[in-house]
C-alpha positions, -999 to +999 in steps of 0.1 A: +224+852+176+199+878+166+170+873+191+138+888+178+111+902+200+083+877+206+057+904+199+070+909+164+046+901+136+070+875+123+073+856+156+035+856+160+031+842+124+057+815+130+043+804+163+009+799+147+026+775+123+046+755+148+021+728+153+017+723+115+055+723+112+058+695+138+032+675+119+050+681+086+019+697+071+035+729+058+044+736+022+081+733+013+085+771+010+067+778+043+088+751+060+119+769+048+107+802+061+100+787+095+134+771+097+152+803+088+133+821+115+141+794+141+178+797+133+178+834+143+152+835+171+160+819+204+125+826+218+107+807+191+132+779+192+125+774+229+088+775+221+093+747+195+113+727+221+085+730+246+058+719+222+079+690+211+083+678+247+046+679+252+039+660+220+065+634+229+050+630+264+015+625+250+027+600+224+045+579+251+014+580+273-008+569+244+016+541+235+013+528+271-025+532+272-044+503+256-078+515+244-108+496+259-120+467+238-155+480+239-143+513+223-129+494+193-162+474+189-182+507+192-163+523+164-166+492+142-204+492+147-206+529+138-186+524+106-208+494+096-239+513+103-231+542+080-256+546+052-242+542+017-234+575+001-228+593+033-192+596+023-198+595-014-196+557-015-159+558-005-147+530+018-114+548+024-132+579+037-152+558+061-122+542+076-104+576+076-133+589+097-130+559+121-093+564+124-097+601+131-123+593+158-099+568+174-070+593+173-092+619+191-102+594+218-067+582+223-055+618+225-080+625+252-069+594+271-032+603+268-039+638+280-058+626+310-030+601+317-004+628+315-023+650+338-027+622+363+010+615+363+018+652+369-008+653+398+007+622+413+043+636+412+031+667+429+015+645+457+048+627+460+068+659+464+043+672+489+045+641+511+083+640+508+085+676+519+072+665+553+103+645+560+128+669+543+115+698+564+121+680+597+156+669+586+165+705+577+149+722+607+160+697+634+192+681+621+208+707+598+197+741+609+189+732+645+220+710+649+201+690+675+227+663+679+260+660+698+294+657+682+300+625+702+271+600+699+248+595+729+250+560+744+223+536+733+208+536+768+202+573+767+187+572+732+163+544+742+153+565+772+146+595+749+125+574+726+106+558+754+092+522+754+071+528+724+099+534+700+131+522+718+130+490+698+134+509+665+169+520+675+183+485+670+167+484+635+183+516+624+217+506+638+216+473+620+202+484+587+224+515+582+259+499+581+286+525+582+264+550+600+265+560+637+233+570+654+242+603+672+207+612+684+172+598+686+142+616+699+106+627+693+104+662+680+083+687+661+088+718+639+078+751+655+043+761+644+033+726+633+013+701+653+030+672+635+054+651+656+083+630+644+104+601+656+138+613+644+171+593+642+201+615+633+230+595+620+265+603+607+284+585+580+300+588+546+310+624+555+274+637+561+244+637+583+215+614+574+181+614+590+156+585+594+122+600+602+089+585+610+056+604+615+019+594+616+004+596+581-027+615+593-044+610+560-014+618+538-008+590+513+017+583+486+000+575+452-002+540+438+011+531+404+045+523+388+046+558+373+051+573+408+071+548+429+108+543+422+114+508+434+099+481+456+119+465+483+107+437+505+071+445+497+075+482+504+071+508+477+098+534+478+094+570+464+121+595+456+123+633+455+149+660+455+138+690+476+158+719+491+191+705+481+183+671+498+175+637+484+147+618+501+134+583+499+099+578+514+077+548+522+045+539+540+045+516+570+018+507+596+000+540+596+033+559+593+052+577+567+089+569+567+118+590+552+155+587+547+169+621+540+205+633+532+226+652+507+240+619+494+233+610+458+198+598+449+211+563+441+229+560+475+199+574+494+176+549+477+200+520+484+201+528+521+163+532+522+159+498+504+178+481+532+160+499+560+124+503+550+112+467+551+126+462+586+111+494+599+077+485+584+079+450+600+086+466+634+058+492+630+033+466+618+041+444+647+031+472+671+002+486+651-023+467+673-014+488+703-030+522+703-004+535+728+023+526+704+006+546+676+005+578+696+034+602+693+038+623+725+060+653+723+093+646+740+116+676+746+148+674+727+178+674+750+213+665+741 
């Protein structure tokens, strides 16, 4: 393929015509020129694909966004109130003006909706990175777990009376996984502390992580959450080669993190999250239970 330089005069001229091309507003001869250029220019073809994706996203957002009822009435009142002769006495022009106004308003609503979705997805990724970072630093890079699982009595001792009861929940709700280690830990340089269960199963290491939310929140809305299980909204992200499922429970953020597929990770989180939330909610009345003291990690 003959790839032309973006700075060439022809590329600049074609790119100025791409929006009109997508709207089918060009003359037949001009459309033919644009098509011939796109066949030989990978850069302009990619630019066309990018603009097409943006337009499609805005159209989908607009289709899901119902304009307020008062907006429709406002436009109708403005059309009825137009003085005769303003559009040369043409009713079709009057309605064309009203339609154009509506399209502009809906375009603004769709753009705002699209920006909101992108912002929400960035928030999800930022919150999920909290759990992924502890999994990678403590379980994967730090290898803070034994090859042979610690006995439950030792794990409960490490967790302390505040979190010892969560061990049974993790064991029961992660069938096929063995809890190798459970402790309270932190990442060097960060004040945040984590209740961390390190499990092994299906040929990999999977972490169940809980940490105080400290103001961090996952966004509301069906556009951001993946599924709801037992009254708990679950969120999904792929970060640093890991798949993570996150949820909120009793002032905590919870995470299930592994290199298993997104579907398997979400399935495991769906079975675990409601029970963890119930256990945390049951203890939320105790301030002592909500504190996370730093317990040294010893294997």
